[in-house]
C-alpha positions in Angstrom: 99.9 119.6 119.6 97.8 122.7 118.8 99.5 126.1 119.4 97.6 128.5 121.6 96.5 131.7 119.7 98.5 134.0 121.9 101.7 132.1 121.1 101.1 132.0 117.3 103.3 133.9 114.9 101.6 136.1 112.3 102.1 133.4 109.6 100.6 130.7 111.9 97.6 132.9 112.8 97.0 133.6 109.1 97.2 129.9 108.2 94.8 129.0 111.0 92.3 131.6 109.9 92.5 130.4 106.3 92.1 126.8 107.4 89.0 127.6 109.5 87.5 129.7 106.7 88.1 126.9 104.2 86.5 124.3 106.5 83.4 126.4 106.9 83.2 127.0 103.2 83.5 123.3 102.3 81.0 122.4 105.0 78.6 124.8 103.4 79.2 123.1 100.0 78.4 119.7 101.4 75.4 120.9 103.4 73.9 122.4 100.3 74.6 119.3 98.3 73.1 116.9 101.0 70.0 119.1 101.3 69.5 119.0 97.5 69.9 115.3 97.5 67.2 115.0 100.2 64.9 117.2 98.2 65.5 115.2 95.1 64.8 111.9 96.9 61.6 113.1 98.5 60.2 114.5 95.2 61.2 111.3 93.3 59.7 109.0 95.9 56.6 111.1 96.4 55.8 111.4 92.7 56.3 107.7 92.0 53.9 106.8 94.9 51.3 109.2 93.5 51.7 107.6 90.0 50.9 104.1 91.2 47.7 102.6 92.6 47.5 99.0 93.8 50.7 98.2 92.0 49.6 99.6 88.7 50.4 102.9 86.9 47.4 105.2 87.3 46.2 108.0 85.1 48.6 110.4 86.7 51.5 108.0 86.0 50.4 107.7 82.3 50.3 111.4 82.0 53.8 111.8 83.6 55.5 108.8 81.9 53.4 108.0 78.9 52.6 111.3 77.3 54.7 114.1 75.7 54.8 115.7 79.2 57.6 113.1 80.0 60.0 115.1 77.7 59.3 118.3 79.6 60.0 116.5 82.9 63.2 115.0 81.5 64.6 118.1 79.8 63.5 120.8 82.3 66.3 120.0 84.8 68.9 120.3 81.9 67.6 123.8 81.0 67.7 124.8 84.7 71.3 123.6 85.3 72.5 125.5 82.2 70.7 128.6 83.5 72.2 128.3 87.0 75.7 127.7 85.7 75.5 130.7 83.4 73.7 133.2 85.8 74.6 132.1 89.3 77.3 134.8 89.7 74.8 137.5 88.9 72.1 136.3 91.3 71.5 137.3 94.9 72.5 134.5 97.3 68.8 134.0 98.4 67.6 133.8 94.8 70.4 131.3 94.0 69.5 129.1 96.9 65.8 129.0 95.9 66.6 128.2 92.3 69.0 125.4 93.5 66.2 123.9 95.6 63.8 124.2 92.6 66.4 122.5 90.4 66.7 119.6 93.0 62.9 119.2 93.0 62.8 119.1 89.2 65.5 116.5 89.1 63.5 114.5 91.6 60.5 114.6 89.3 62.7 113.5 86.4 64.2 110.6 88.4 60.9 109.4 89.9 60.5 106.8 87.1 63.4 104.8 88.5 61.0 103.6 91.3 58.9 102.0 88.5 61.8 100.3 86.9 64.0 99.1 89.8 63.1 97.5 93.1 63.2 99.8 96.2 65.7 97.5 97.9 68.2 97.8 95.0 67.8 101.5 94.8 68.6 101.9 98.5 71.6 99.5 98.1 73.0 101.4 95.2 72.4 104.7 96.9 74.5 103.7 99.9 77.2 102.3 97.6 77.3 105.6 95.7 77.4 107.6 99.0 80.4 105.5 100.3 82.2 105.8 97.0 81.5 109.5 96.6 82.7 110.2 100.2 86.0 108.4 99.6 86.6 110.1 96.3 85.7 113.5 97.5 87.9 113.1 100.6 90.8 112.1 98.3 90.2 115.2 96.1 90.2 117.4 99.2 93.3 116.0 100.9 95.6 115.0 98.1 98.6 117.1 97.4 98.7 116.0 93.8 97.4 118.5 91.2 94.4 116.9 89.5 93.9 119.7 87.0 95.5 117.6 84.2 92.5 115.2 84.5 90.0 117.9 83.6 90.3 117.9 79.8 90.5 114.1 79.7 87.3 113.7 81.9 85.4 116.3 79.9 86.3 114.4 76.7 84.9 111.2 78.4 81.8 113.0 79.4 81.1 114.3 75.9 81.7 110.8 74.5 79.2 109.4 77.0 76.5 112.0 76.0 77.0 111.3 72.3 76.9 107.5 72.9 73.7 107.9 75.0 72.0 109.8 72.2 73.1 107.2 69.6 71.8 104.4 71.8 68.3 106.0 72.0 68.0 104.8 68.4 70.1 101.6 68.5 68.8 100.4 71.8 71.9 98.2 72.2 72.3 96.5 75.6 76.0 96.1 75.0 76.5 99.8 74.3 74.3 100.6 77.3 76.6 98.5 79.5 79.7 100.1 78.1 78.2 103.6 78.7 77.5 102.7 82.3 80.9 101.3 83.0 82.7 104.2 81.4 80.3 106.6 83.1 81.2 105.2 86.6 84.9 105.8 85.8 84.3 109.3 84.5 82.1 110.5 87.3 84.3 108.9 89.9 87.2 111.0 88.5 85.1 114.1 88.3 84.2 113.8 92.0 87.8 114.0 93.0 88.7 116.6 90.4 85.7 118.8 91.2 86.3 118.6 94.9 89.9 119.9 94.5 88.7 122.6 92.1 85.9 123.7 94.5 88.5 123.8 97.3 90.8 126.1 95.2 87.8 128.4 94.5 88.0 129.6 98.1 89.7 133.0 98.6 90.2 134.3 102.1 88.5 137.6 102.9 85.7 137.4 100.3 82.4 138.8 101.4 79.7 136.3 102.7 77.5 136.8 99.6 80.3 135.7 97.2 81.2 132.8 99.5 77.6 131.6 99.6 77.3 131.7 95.8 80.6 129.8 95.4 79.3 127.2 97.9 76.1 126.8 95.9 78.1 126.4 92.6 80.4 123.9 94.3 77.4 122.0 95.6 75.8 122.0 92.2 78.9 120.4 90.7 79.2 117.7 93.3 75.4 117.1 93.3 75.6 116.4 89.5 78.6 114.1 90.1 76.7 112.2 92.8 73.5 111.9 90.8 75.2 110.7 87.6 77.4 108.2 89.5 74.3 106.9 91.2 72.4 106.5 87.9 75.4 104.7 86.2 75.8 102.3 89.2 72.0 101.7 89.3 72.1 100.8 85.6 74.8 98.2 86.4 73.7 96.8 89.7 70.0 97.7 90.1 67.4 94.9 90.1 64.5 95.6 87.8 60.9 95.2 88.8 
């Protein structure tokens, strides 16, 4: 049964205030992340529709996916995420928000080609599988009393290994290696979802000014957004139906 504020001890009132502040902070993290995913989805779908006419890739599609411009579209989000990670603490909250939305739009452009590779039905199915899995893993990371910090170094080693293997497979084009990368990637990003959620929760410090809380929310949203996107891509690689 909830204790009325007037009957609370000082310790209870402090704990209640901290709990309310933490909930508001985490809600901000998830709201930023969900909005970024919506922006990414809209840009990905919109650009893919513009690139196809009557079921065939048009001149815009050839420019986006068949010319050197495709490398700019692919690599630009990587440069932006490095910039955000390094400079977010020094930015004004409004500027940080705008750059986060710009990054989400750039990621949408980069992912637009999946609509040319996989069926829309399978993309939607894998998205909902990812959303359900992500929700459960993030809830676990938020509520568990177990310290997940020991997973951090192990997961980062796994992530580095995946990146190296993906670069190698650009030249090998091995379907077996691609499958292994996808399976290991699902496990790594599933672990990172729980780990990052706990880390983001622990970033909250009661009494910080609203600008600092906003920037922490955006940074937390960026981490969870990347976990979601990469988990989605790995699952799509495993379970998506190709056109």
